[in-house]
C-alpha positions as CSV (number, residue, x, y, z in Angstrom):
1,M,-32.0,214.2,-23.4
2,K,-31.4,216.2,-20.3
3,H,-30.1,219.0,-22.5
4,L,-33.3,219.1,-24.6
5,D,-33.2,222.9,-24.2
6,F,-29.8,223.1,-25.9
7,I,-31.1,220.8,-28.7
8,L,-34.0,223.2,-29.2
9,V,-31.6,226.2,-29.3
10,D,-29.5,224.5,-31.9
11,S,-32.5,223.6,-34.0
12,I,-33.6,227.3,-33.9
13,S,-30.1,228.4,-35.1
14,L,-30.2,225.9,-37.9
15,Q,-33.6,227.1,-39.1
16,L,-32.4,230.7,-38.9
17,A,-29.4,229.6,-41.0
18,C,-31.8,228.2,-43.6
19,V,-33.8,231.4,-43.8
20,L,-30.7,233.6,-44.1
21,A,-29.0,231.4,-46.7
22,Y,-32.2,231.4,-48.8
23,F,-32.5,235.2,-48.3
24,L,-28.9,235.8,-49.5
25,R,-29.1,233.5,-52.5
26,F,-32.6,234.5,-53.8
27,D,-32.5,238.3,-53.8
28,G,-34.1,239.1,-50.4
29,N,-36.8,236.4,-50.5
30,A,-36.7,235.4,-46.8
31,N,-39.3,232.6,-46.7
32,P,-37.9,229.3,-47.9
33,Y,-40.9,227.5,-46.3
34,Q,-43.1,228.7,-49.2
35,D,-40.8,226.9,-51.6
36,D,-41.6,223.2,-51.6
37,I,-38.1,222.1,-52.4
38,Y,-36.4,224.2,-49.6
39,A,-39.2,223.5,-47.2
40,R,-38.4,219.8,-47.5
41,L,-34.7,220.6,-47.0
42,A,-35.5,222.6,-43.8
43,L,-37.6,219.6,-42.5
44,L,-34.8,217.2,-43.3
45,L,-32.2,219.4,-41.5
46,A,-34.5,219.6,-38.4
47,V,-34.6,215.8,-38.2
48,I,-30.9,215.3,-38.9
49,D,-30.0,217.9,-36.2
50,V,-31.9,216.0,-33.5
51,I,-30.5,212.6,-34.6
52,V,-26.9,214.0,-34.6
53,C,-27.4,215.4,-31.1
54,I,-28.6,212.0,-29.8
55,V,-26.4,209.6,-31.7
56,F,-23.1,211.6,-31.3
57,N,-24.0,213.0,-27.9
58,T,-22.9,216.5,-29.0
59,M,-24.5,218.2,-26.0
60,H,-22.5,216.2,-23.5
61,N,-21.1,218.5,-20.7
62,V,-22.4,221.5,-22.6
63,L,-22.7,223.5,-19.3
64,K,-19.1,222.7,-18.4
65,R,-17.5,223.7,-21.7
66,N,-15.6,227.0,-21.9
67,K,-15.8,229.2,-25.0
68,G,-13.0,227.5,-26.8
69,Q,-14.4,224.0,-26.1
70,E,-17.8,225.3,-27.2
71,L,-16.5,226.6,-30.5
72,T,-14.9,223.2,-31.2
73,A,-18.1,221.3,-30.3
74,T,-20.3,223.6,-32.3
75,L,-18.1,223.3,-35.5
76,K,-18.1,219.5,-35.0
77,H,-21.8,219.4,-34.6
78,A,-22.5,221.6,-37.7
79,F,-20.1,219.6,-39.8
80,L,-21.8,216.3,-38.9
81,V,-25.2,217.8,-39.8
82,F,-23.8,219.1,-43.1
83,C,-22.2,215.7,-43.9
84,A,-25.4,213.9,-43.1
85,M,-27.4,216.3,-45.2
86,V,-25.1,215.8,-48.2
87,I,-25.3,212.0,-47.8
88,C,-29.1,212.1,-47.8
89,L,-29.3,214.4,-50.8
90,V,-26.8,212.3,-52.8
91,S,-28.5,209.0,-51.8
92,T,-31.9,210.3,-52.9
93,K,-30.5,211.9,-56.1
94,T,-31.9,215.3,-55.2
95,S,-28.7,217.3,-54.7
96,S,-29.1,218.9,-58.1
97,L,-32.3,220.6,-57.0
98,Y,-30.5,222.8,-54.5
99,S,-28.1,225.7,-54.8
100,R,-24.6,224.9,-53.6
101,I,-24.3,228.4,-52.3
102,V,-27.3,227.8,-50.1
103,L,-26.0,224.5,-48.8
104,Y,-22.5,225.9,-47.9
105,A,-24.1,229.1,-46.5
106,I,-26.3,226.9,-44.2
107,F,-23.2,225.2,-42.8
108,I,-21.4,228.5,-42.2
109,L,-24.4,230.3,-40.7
110,H,-25.3,227.2,-38.6
111,S,-21.8,227.2,-37.1
112,T,-21.9,231.0,-36.4
113,L,-25.4,231.3,-35.1
114,G,-25.3,228.1,-33.2
115,Y,-22.2,229.2,-31.3
116,A,-23.6,232.6,-30.5
117,L,-27.0,231.4,-29.4
118,R,-25.4,228.6,-27.2
119,L,-23.2,231.1,-25.4
120,L,-26.1,233.5,-24.8
121,Y,-28.4,230.8,-23.6
122,K,-25.8,229.2,-21.5
123,K,-24.9,232.5,-19.8
124,G,-28.5,233.2,-18.9
125,L,-29.2,229.7,-17.8
126,L,-26.2,229.4,-15.5
127,K,-27.0,232.8,-14.0
128,R,-30.6,231.7,-13.2
129,L,-29.6,228.2,-11.9
130,S,-26.9,229.8,-9.7
131,R,-29.5,232.2,-8.3
132,E,-32.3,229.7,-7.8
133,S,-30.7,226.3,-7.1
134,G,-27.0,227.0,-6.7
135,R,-25.2,225.1,-3.9
136,S,-24.8,227.3,-0.8
137,I,-21.1,227.3,0.1
138,I,-19.1,228.8,2.9
139,V,-15.4,229.6,2.0
140,V,-12.9,229.2,4.8
141,A,-9.5,230.6,3.8
142,D,-6.7,233.1,4.6
143,E,-7.7,236.7,3.7
144,A,-4.8,236.8,1.2
145,N,-6.4,233.9,-0.8
146,I,-10.1,234.9,-0.6
147,G,-10.0,237.2,-3.6
148,G,-8.5,234.6,-5.9
149,I,-10.9,231.9,-4.7
150,L,-14.0,234.1,-5.2
151,K,-12.7,235.0,-8.7
152,K,-12.2,231.4,-9.7
153,I,-15.7,230.4,-8.5
154,A,-17.2,233.3,-10.4
155,E,-15.3,232.3,-13.6
156,N,-16.6,228.7,-13.3
157,A,-20.3,229.6,-13.2
158,N,-21.2,226.2,-14.6
159,E,-20.4,224.7,-11.2
160,M,-23.4,226.6,-9.8
161,L,-21.7,227.5,-6.5
162,R,-23.3,230.3,-4.5
163,V,-20.9,231.7,-1.9
164,T,-23.1,232.8,1.0
165,G,-20.4,233.6,3.5
166,L,-16.7,233.7,4.4
167,V,-14.7,232.7,7.4
168,L,-11.1,234.0,7.6
169,T,-8.4,231.8,9.1
170,N,-6.0,234.6,9.9
171,R,-8.1,237.0,11.9
172,D,-11.6,237.7,13.3
173,A,-13.4,239.8,10.6
174,R,-17.0,238.9,11.5
175,G,-19.3,241.6,10.1
176,E,-16.9,242.8,7.4
177,T,-17.4,242.4,3.7
178,I,-14.8,241.2,1.2
179,D,-15.4,241.6,-2.5
180,G,-19.2,241.9,-1.9
181,T,-19.4,238.7,0.3
182,A,-20.0,238.9,4.1
183,V,-17.6,237.4,6.6
184,V,-20.3,235.5,8.6
185,E,-18.3,234.2,11.6
186,N,-14.9,233.7,13.1
187,L,-13.1,230.4,12.8
188,D,-13.7,229.3,16.4
189,A,-17.5,229.7,16.1
190,A,-17.9,228.6,12.5
191,A,-19.2,225.1,13.3
192,D,-22.1,226.5,15.4
193,Y,-22.9,228.9,12.5
194,I,-23.0,226.1,10.0
195,C,-25.2,224.0,12.4
196,R,-27.8,226.8,12.4
197,E,-27.8,228.1,8.8
198,W,-28.6,226.8,5.3
199,V,-25.2,225.6,4.3
200,D,-24.8,222.9,1.6
201,E,-21.0,222.6,1.5
202,I,-17.8,224.0,3.0
203,W,-14.7,225.1,1.0
204,I,-11.4,224.9,2.9
205,G,-9.2,227.1,0.8
206,G,-5.7,225.6,1.1
207,M,-3.8,223.4,3.5
208,Y,-3.2,224.7,7.0
209,Q,-1.2,223.4,10.0
210,D,-3.9,224.7,12.3
211,G,-5.7,222.6,14.9
212,R,-8.8,224.9,14.6
213,I,-9.1,223.9,10.9
214,D,-8.8,220.2,11.7
215,R,-11.5,220.6,14.4
216,L,-13.8,222.5,12.0
217,I,-13.4,219.7,9.4
218,R,-14.2,217.0,12.1
219,D,-17.2,219.0,13.2
220,C,-18.5,219.3,9.7
221,E,-18.1,215.6,9.1
222,E,-19.9,214.9,12.3
223,M,-22.8,217.1,11.1
224,G,-22.8,215.4,7.7
225,V,-21.8,218.6,5.8
226,V,-19.8,218.1,2.6
227,V,-16.3,219.5,2.9
228,H,-14.0,220.4,0.0
229,M,-10.4,220.8,0.9
230,Q,-8.3,222.5,-1.7
231,L,-5.1,220.6,-2.4
232,P,-1.8,221.5,-3.9
233,V,-1.5,218.0,-5.2
234,E,-3.4,216.2,-7.9
235,K,-4.2,212.9,-6.2
236,S,-5.2,211.8,-2.7
237,A,-7.0,208.8,-1.4
238,A,-9.0,208.1,1.8
239,K,-12.0,206.3,2.9
240,K,-15.2,208.1,1.7
241,K,-13.0,210.8,0.4
242,F,-12.4,211.6,-3.2
243,V,-10.5,214.1,-5.3
244,E,-12.4,216.2,-7.8
245,Q,-12.1,219.4,-9.8
246,L,-14.2,222.3,-8.5
247,A,-14.1,225.8,-10.0
248,G,-10.7,225.1,-11.5
249,Y,-9.2,223.8,-8.2
250,T,-8.3,220.3,-7.1
251,V,-10.1,219.6,-3.9
252,L,-10.4,216.6,-1.5
253,T,-14.0,216.0,-0.9
254,S,-15.2,214.1,2.2
255,S,-18.7,213.0,2.9
256,V,-20.5,210.5,5.1
257,N,-21.8,208.8,2.0
258,Y,-22.5,209.7,-1.6
259,A,-24.6,208.6,-4.6
260,T,-23.5,208.1,-8.1
261,P,-25.2,210.3,-10.7
262,L,-27.1,207.3,-11.9
263,E,-28.3,206.4,-8.4
264,A,-29.4,210.0,-7.8
265,V,-31.4,210.0,-11.0
266,I,-33.1,206.7,-10.2
267,K,-34.0,207.9,-6.7
268,R,-35.5,211.1,-8.1
269,V,-37.5,209.1,-10.7
270,M,-38.8,206.9,-7.9
271,D,-39.8,210.1,-6.0
272,I,-41.6,211.5,-9.0
273,L,-43.5,208.3,-9.8
274,G,-44.3,207.8,-6.1
275,G,-45.2,211.4,-5.7
276,L,-47.6,211.4,-8.6
277,V,-49.5,208.3,-7.3
278,G,-49.4,209.8,-3.8
279,C,-50.8,213.1,-4.9
280,V,-53.8,211.4,-6.5
281,L,-54.4,209.4,-3.4
282,A,-54.0,212.6,-1.3
283,L,-56.7,214.3,-3.2
284,V,-59.0,211.4,-2.6
285,V,-58.2,211.3,1.1
286,I,-58.8,215.1,1.4
287,A,-62.2,214.8,-0.3
288,I,-63.2,212.0,2.1
289,V,-61.9,213.3,5.5
290,G,-61.9,217.0,4.7
291,P,-65.6,217.6,5.5
292,K,-65.4,215.6,8.7
293,I,-62.4,217.8,9.9
294,K,-64.3,220.9,9.0
295,R,-67.4,219.8,11.0
296,A,-65.3,218.8,14.1
297,S,-62.9,221.9,14.0
298,P,-63.6,224.8,11.6
299,G,-60.5,225.9,9.8
300,P,-58.3,224.9,6.8
301,I,-58.1,221.2,6.0
302,I,-54.4,221.4,5.1
303,Y,-52.0,222.4,7.8
304,T,-48.7,224.0,6.7
305,Q,-45.7,224.5,8.9
306,E,-42.1,225.7,8.3
307,R,-39.7,222.8,8.6
308,V,-36.0,222.5,8.1
309,G,-34.9,220.4,5.1
310,Q,-31.6,219.3,3.6
311,N,-28.6,221.2,4.8
312,G,-30.8,223.7,6.7
313,K,-32.9,224.9,3.8
314,R,-36.4,225.8,5.1
315,F,-39.6,224.8,3.3
316,R,-43.4,224.7,3.8
317,F,-44.4,221.2,5.1
318,Y,-47.9,220.0,4.3
319,K,-50.2,217.7,6.3
320,I,-53.9,217.1,6.7
321,R,-54.9,219.0,9.8
322,S,-55.5,216.6,12.7
323,M,-55.2,219.1,15.5
324,Y,-57.2,222.1,16.7
325,M,-56.3,225.5,15.3
326,D,-54.6,226.6,18.5
327,A,-52.3,223.5,18.7
328,D,-49.1,225.4,18.3
329,E,-50.0,227.9,21.0
330,R,-50.9,225.1,23.5
331,K,-47.6,223.2,22.8
332,A,-45.6,225.2,25.3
333,K,-48.1,224.5,28.1
334,L,-47.9,220.7,27.4
335,M,-44.1,220.5,27.2
336,K,-43.8,219.1,30.7
337,E,-45.8,216.0,29.5
338,N,-43.5,215.4,26.6
339,R,-42.4,211.8,26.2
340,I,-39.1,212.8,24.7
341,A,-37.1,213.7,27.8
342,D,-34.6,216.0,26.3
343,G,-37.2,218.0,24.4
344,M,-35.6,217.5,21.0
345,M,-38.9,216.2,19.7
346,F,-42.5,216.4,20.9
347,K,-44.6,213.4,21.6
348,L,-47.5,212.9,24.1
349,D,-49.2,209.7,25.3
350,F,-52.6,211.4,24.9
351,D,-52.5,214.7,23.1
352,P,-55.5,217.0,23.9
353,R,-54.7,219.2,20.9
354,I,-55.8,216.4,18.5
355,I,-59.3,216.9,17.1
356,G,-61.8,214.9,19.1
357,N,-59.4,214.0,21.9
358,E,-60.8,214.8,25.4
359,I,-60.8,213.3,28.9
360,L,-64.3,212.7,30.2
361,P,-65.3,213.5,33.8
362,D,-65.0,209.8,34.7
363,G,-61.4,209.8,33.4
364,T,-62.2,208.0,30.2
365,K,-60.1,209.1,27.2
366,K,-62.2,209.8,24.1
367,T,-60.8,210.1,20.6
368,G,-62.2,211.4,17.3
369,I,-61.4,212.0,13.7
370,G,-58.0,213.5,14.4
371,A,-56.7,210.4,16.2
372,W,-58.1,208.2,13.5
373,I,-56.3,209.9,10.6
374,R,-53.1,209.9,12.6
375,E,-53.3,206.2,13.4
376,T,-53.9,205.4,9.8
377,S,-51.2,207.9,8.7
378,L,-53.7,209.6,6.3
379,D,-52.5,213.0,7.5
380,E,-49.1,212.3,5.9
381,F,-50.5,212.1,2.3
382,P,-50.2,215.9,1.4
383,Q,-46.4,215.5,1.8
384,F,-46.4,213.8,-1.6
385,F,-46.7,217.3,-3.0
386,N,-43.5,218.2,-1.1
387,V,-41.9,215.2,-2.8
388,L,-43.0,216.3,-6.3
389,K,-41.6,219.8,-5.6
390,G,-38.3,218.3,-4.7
391,E,-38.3,219.5,-1.1
392,M,-38.7,215.9,0.3
393,S,-38.1,212.4,-0.8
394,L,-40.1,209.2,-0.3
395,V,-37.4,207.9,2.0
396,G,-35.1,210.1,4.2
397,T,-35.1,211.6,7.7
398,R,-38.0,213.4,9.2
399,P,-37.6,217.2,8.9
400,P,-37.5,219.0,12.3
401,T,-39.5,222.0,13.3
402,V,-37.5,225.3,13.5
403,D,-37.7,225.3,17.3
404,E,-36.3,221.8,17.5
405,W,-33.5,222.6,15.0
406,E,-32.4,225.6,17.1
407,H,-31.5,223.2,19.9
408,Y,-29.5,220.8,17.7
409,K,-26.0,219.8,18.8
410,L,-23.3,219.2,16.1
411,H,-23.9,215.5,15.7
412,H,-27.7,216.0,15.4
413,R,-27.1,218.1,12.3
414,M,-26.2,214.9,10.3
415,R,-30.0,214.3,10.1
416,L,-30.1,217.2,7.6
417,A,-27.3,215.8,5.4
418,V,-30.0,214.2,3.1
419,K,-33.3,215.3,1.8
420,P,-36.1,214.7,4.4
421,G,-38.4,211.8,3.7
422,I,-42.0,210.8,4.3
423,T,-40.7,207.6,5.8
424,G,-37.3,206.4,7.0
425,M,-35.4,204.1,9.2
426,W,-36.9,205.6,12.4
427,Q,-40.5,205.0,11.2
428,V,-39.9,201.3,10.4
429,S,-37.9,200.7,13.6
430,G,-40.4,201.4,16.3
431,R,-41.7,204.8,15.2
432,S,-43.4,206.5,18.1
433,E,-42.3,203.8,20.6
434,I,-38.8,205.4,20.5
435,T,-38.7,208.0,23.2
436,N,-35.0,208.9,23.1
437,F,-34.0,211.4,20.5
438,E,-30.4,210.1,20.4
439,D,-31.8,206.7,19.3
440,V,-33.6,208.5,16.5
441,V,-30.3,210.2,15.5
442,K,-28.5,206.8,15.5
443,L,-31.1,205.3,13.2
444,D,-30.9,208.3,10.8
445,R,-27.1,208.1,10.9
446,Q,-27.3,204.4,10.1
447,Y,-29.5,205.2,7.1
448,I,-27.3,207.9,5.8
449,C,-24.0,206.0,6.2
450,N,-25.4,202.8,4.6
451,W,-27.7,204.3,2.0
452,S,-28.5,202.5,-1.2
453,L,-31.4,202.2,-3.5
454,W,-32.1,198.7,-2.2
455,L,-32.3,200.1,1.3
456,D,-34.9,202.6,0.2
457,V,-36.9,199.9,-1.4
458,K,-36.8,197.8,1.8
459,I,-37.8,200.8,3.9
460,L,-40.8,201.6,1.6
461,Y,-42.0,197.9,1.9
462,K,-41.6,198.0,5.7
463,T,-43.5,201.3,5.8
464,V,-46.5,199.9,4.0
465,M,-46.6,196.9,6.4
466,T,-46.2,199.2,9.4
467,V,-49.0,201.5,8.3
468,L,-51.3,198.6,7.5
469,K,-50.7,197.2,11.0
470,R,-51.2,200.7,12.5
471,K,-48.0,200.0,14.5
472,G,-46.4,202.8,16.4
473,A,-48.5,205.7,15.0
474,M,-49.4,208.7,17.1
């Protein structure tokens, strides 16, 4: 049922076929729905059409079919609908009520209109999906091969690949444009560029005896970036590597881990269900603590901040505001008190930016509403809206701020190989007691390399226990 839109398109083409067939047979009368007999036929065909789609799975791989395959699939579908209609009419002894010209015309018109509407809808849909949600891919290849690769990718729009940059292997062409696509970096500096930008995948266009290519592949694997290596052979085998067809080419794909389509669907369903429940709870929490925050520190209740998500994609991150309005400006002054020595994250033992936190003249540390909502993790609830939007998951790695991300080394980038989460391995393994960023990276790497649905369930359970015990929150 994931192609419900294509089922609707086919249903529309079938009803148009009914109208046109009736119009041709009955001297320009274009409304079969006013004729009780043909209105029942139109309703019967609508039901049969949906049943055929589901039972025979006629929309399977509809986005991946070329024009020839689509024509065959459309004819098969229309023929199945026609046969089912004939069987129903014969079984109910009502076939004599209908004009044979109308019945045959419906089959012909359904085939023709269905094929045309599918192609038109598919073209528009693929164009929109490629623009809005296409995978950002960097092509690394010799200049002589770039044109052919870009052409192949464009011809296979159903793959939804969006080439956002080129890297030439034969010369430094940074700043130039080839076939409308910018050369974003030279080969030696490509890894640093990938670490800093939104890049979902890398395409190595061909096999090269070049140490720089090998180094780039190793760097990408260290960052957790998916790498496609175009192969001249049909088969290859390696640990956590698999051969697949991409835009008409055979490529060797390497990744630190991967989920099956079914596992990906189940994880997203878990996110949606958990997100819906979490959003309801978030509204309740906001209604309760919002007025208290307003009284203690005038300003918006919800704090938004630009964070870096999966593969470097930026998004607006939501939290209930637990700090004063000038917290970001005061951060630089407090950096010397940061518990994370290398500055890759920011944690204080007693943060004066938190609403209600102050040090009294006698040295006593006083806390308020801000510290309380952080200790109880109530400030995290608005992130369930990020989960519903698909920017975050229930379980993943914590999304870094932009300034933290800018200081990432290559191996730190692996934290961005998965969708960021509200909770994760770090949160249930010590949370704010961990003061070494490299330990955080190790825990995130452990999660990514050993990911499974069962691991997500265990982390969610441990998170609930950790929050209830108020362990490690800051």
